[in-house]
C-alpha positions in Angstrom: 5.5 16.4 16.6 5.8 19.4 14.3 3.0 21.7 13.4 2.6 24.3 10.6 4.0 27.1 12.8 7.1 25.2 13.7 7.7 24.1 10.1 7.2 27.7 8.9 9.6 29.1 11.5 12.2 26.4 10.6 11.9 27.0 6.9 12.1 30.8 7.2 15.1 30.6 9.5 17.0 28.4 7.1 16.1 30.6 4.1 17.2 33.6 6.1 20.5 32.0 6.9 21.1 31.1 3.3 20.3 34.5 1.7 21.4 36.6 4.7 18.1 38.5 4.9 16.0 39.1 8.0 13.1 36.6 8.3 10.6 39.5 8.4 11.8 40.6 4.9 11.1 37.2 3.2 8.0 37.1 1.0 6.9 33.5 1.2 4.9 33.9 -2.0 7.7 35.3 -4.0 9.5 33.0 -6.5 12.8 31.5 -5.5 14.6 33.8 -7.9 12.9 36.9 -6.4 13.9 35.7 -2.9 17.5 35.1 -4.0 17.6 31.3 -4.0 19.3 29.6 -7.0 19.3 25.9 -7.6 22.3 25.2 -5.5 20.9 27.2 -2.6 17.6 25.4 -3.0 19.4 22.0 -2.8 21.3 23.1 0.3 18.1 24.3 1.8 16.4 21.0 1.3 19.3 19.1 2.9 19.3 21.4 5.9 15.5 21.1 6.3 15.7 17.3 6.0 18.2 17.3 8.9 16.2 19.8 10.9 12.8 18.0 10.5 14.1 14.4 10.2 12.4 13.5 7.0 12.6 14.1 3.2 9.3 15.3 1.9 10.3 14.4 -1.6 11.4 10.9 -0.8 8.0 9.3 -0.6 7.0 10.5 -4.1 4.1 12.5 -2.8 5.6 15.8 -3.9 7.7 16.7 -6.9 10.4 19.3 -6.9 8.9 20.8 -10.1 5.7 21.6 -8.1 7.7 23.9 -5.7 7.9 27.5 -6.8 8.2 29.6 -3.6 8.9 29.4 0.1 5.3 28.8 0.9 5.3 25.7 -1.3 8.2 24.3 0.8 6.3 25.0 4.0 3.2 23.2 2.5 5.1 20.1 1.4 6.8 19.7 4.7 3.5 20.2 6.6 1.6 17.7 4.3 4.3 15.1 4.5 4.6 15.5 8.3 0.9 14.8 8.5 1.2 11.8 6.3 4.0 10.4 8.5 1.8 10.7 11.5 -1.2 9.0 9.9 0.9 6.4 8.1 
């Protein structure tokens, strides 16, 4: 079972790998552009996170890509959808 802390750590580590910035230097409330993630990097990030966590948070239709604007949003949708899987 994942919890918010594990999800946050996993997301931040994957973002850090993609943009080659230390995890401590990532502002989770900054826009993707401010963080240094373009659309291709974002797609790669979601693929890696799906492999890491074992589910696609967008696949159930509960979340839309257009609603995701920052790293914090990614953490939130993975957390919400993990909870939905456990309850479902």
